[in-house]
Structures are given as C-alpha cells and as structure tokens.
C-alpha positions, 0 to 999 in steps of 0.5 A: 105393550098396551094393546092385545086381542081377547079370546074373541079376536077383538082388540082391547086396550089398557086405558086409564080408569078402565080395568081389564078382566084378569080372568080373561085370556089375551094374545099378541096381535102380531105373533098370536102368543099368549100375553100376561096382563100386569098391573104396575105400582100406579095401578096402570095395566099393561101386557107382556109376553109369557116366558118361552113355553118350553122353559123352566117356567112350568107351573106347578099345576102343569107339572103335577097334572102330567105326572098324575096322568102318567101314573094313572095310565101306567096303572092301566098297563100303558107304557108312558113317557113324560116330556118326550121331544118328538122325531120332528124336533118341533114338539114336546109331548106332555105324556106319551101313552103306548101299548101294542095297539095304541099310540096316544099323545095326552096334552094337558093344557093349562096356559092360554094358547092360540087355537091355531097352535092347537091345530098345528100341534095336532097335525104334527102328532098325526103326521108321526102316527099319534092320536091326540087327546086334549085335557084342559087345566083349571084356568079353562075349567073356570071359563064361563064363555066359549072361546077358540080353545074350548071350541077346538077341544070340544068332543061329541058322544051320543051319551053325553052329547057335546062335552069337554074334559078337564083335570083339576086336583087329580079329578077328571071333570067332564062338562057334558050336555053343553049348550050355549046361552041365548044371547052370550057365549056363556056355556051351560052344562052338567058336570061329572067328577071322576077321581083318578084313583077310582076310575080306570084309565083304559075305560076312559081312553076308550070312551074319549077315542070313540068320541068325535070332533067337529059337530057344532054345539046347539042350544034348545032355542028353536022357537025362541027369538031376539026380543025387540029390546035386543034388536034396539041394542044392535042399532046402538052397537058400535062394533065395526062388523055390526056397523057394516051390516047396518050400512048394507041394510041401509043401502038395500033399503031394508030396516033391521026390524024387517029382516025375516024372523028366521034371522032372529032365531036363538042361540045368538052364536054357534061354534062355526061363526064368530060373528053373531048368527043374525049377521050371516043369516041377514047377509044370506037373506039379502043375497037370496033376495037379489037372486029371486027366482034363480037356481042356487047350490050349496056351493053358491051359498058357500062362495057368498059366505067366503066373499063376506069373510074375505071382505071382513064382513063375517068371521069364522073360528080359526079352528072351524072345519068345512064340514061344520060350515056346510052343515050349518048352511044346510040346516039354514036352507032346510028351514028356508025350505020349510018356510017356502022361501026356497024349493029343493030341486036336488041334493044341495040344490034349490030354486028361490021363490019368484019375487022373493024380497025383504019388504020394509015398511020403514022406507 
C-alpha cells in the first residue's frame, strides 16, 4: 500500500522522487494499526502492516526491557508476573506488579501504537481494578515532536511539571519541564537519567502514581506572537483545514492580518487541539462578533467548538479529555475579559462587548 496517516492524522503518500521519513510513525487509514515503511530494490517506498502484536515477533528491546523492569520491581519487594493474559482475555499485560496495597500494570511501549488503543487498554485494566503506568521505549525517546502517544502518556508533578518516562538500556530517562516550540510541535525539555541498579523502584512508583494526567502543556510565550512572515506563510498554506479557515474569513469580509493579536499568541499548538491555536481562536472571535452584546456561557462556546469539529473545521487529539478542553477555553475567555472584549457576569458566564467586531482595513 502507498498511503498512510502520519502521527498528526494527515494522509501521506509514497511518491516517486519523494522519500518519506523512516523515523516517523505511520498508521493504516482504515484500521488504525501501525504500518512499516519499506523500500524495495528500485528504491520505491511502500507501507505494510506489522506482524500481530501478540506474535513471536517481539523485539529484543521490548523483551529485555520488560524483564529488566520485572527484576527491578522484584528487588523492591513486589510480586511480578510477565506477559499475563488478563481475565477479560482481551489484553496481555507486559508486567503485573503487586503487593498488599497495590495492583499495577506496567506497560513498556516500544512500537508505534494508535492513541485510541492506549485509551482502550487503560480502560480495560481499570475495569479489572489495576492502575496503569506507561513507560516508553527508545523509538519514542528519539521523537522530537509531540504526537498522540506522547501526549497521552504525559504526566504532571509540581516538582518536574510536565514530563515523560522512558526506559533505554536499563536506564530510566525522565524528560521533565516539557515545553512546546513556538511554531512547531517540537518539545524542549530537561533530562534526568536514573540507572535501574541505583534507583529504588518503590520510590519511583510512589512518585509516578502521585503524578497526574490531563493537564495541558504550556510554553513560556505569553508575550510572543506570530511574525508578519509567519502570517504570510499561512496565506500560502494549501492544507484543507487552513483553506477552509481562509474561506470563512473571506466570507466574513475579514483579512487574516486583521484578526486580533490574541489569535496570534504563541505557542502555535496545544495538546488539546491538533489544529493550530490561531484557527480555533480565530473561529471563536468570528463567532463572538456575530453574538455582539449577547450573553454567553462556557457551554455555548463548547457547542460552537463541537460544531466546528463535526464540520471538519477543527481537530482535537483523540486522547483529549473534556476538562482539558474546558480549561483551554476558560483561559482564552479570561484573556478576552482582560482585553475588555467580554465581561464576566457569573461563573462561566459572560456578556460580549456591545458593537464588538473585527474591523478590516483591507476591504
């Protein structure tokens, strides 16, 4: 097959004279399973499905990693079991870790996997009374950009802020204080290396279990904005999602450059929306202009966002949580309040400024 989806859910094609990146992860557009990017003798690329995930095709990295994790946990006094088929007969856990108070599934994820499969597995373990810890392998450690799997496995702790956990060559590697790049989804971080031999499993498990999921990653770009050159690039962007946005602006008689500055605030991406931030902010600003002088609630804004999603104008990460989305919108409305565009009249209720409009000098 010569077509697949990349980590951002976009269709990519194997074309003559244009080589795809072997370091990226690709998925089947039909079933969502991971694909392998191959090259034949004529140097033409094509995709093929991976072997069954429970087959004997287990990689050496995965096998050695789960054994190392099991032994490490045993030394801390936990009872461990490798490759246990769960009671529902639908899942096989890499490592089961138990003591009198704890039942944990430790999943060591090395190969590409759709984010929806992670969600399905987590729910399955939870239904059986297990907590789940996801530790990522070397392929994920080498990833420089945020993808669905990394977003799903991201944790938060006040000491390290947003972080990810990897196991590479018997070392636990923590990428801490994660921040998104201004224009791309490249992640900047600090790194902590903890050899399994020297670090107590009990201490690490307590730390990981006390960490939380579901808090959006932020960058320190509050006063930074898109440059004029970056806005010009958007005008030339042929991606369908971008073209629909430019058409919506055109029909509303608004020029891209006349969108309020708040739409252009960096970072470009969040872990809630797969669409760039200027897209969903721009749509909301146009909607607010239509509702000028009216009262709105957070529910109204959520309804508008959901309408845009269902009409394929915006995209969310498949692993997003509703509280993440609500928090993102609340922060945006708080900034609009500070700029005098809306006035708060109650908890999650606002009134839009009379005669609010997006003025355009280009028409």
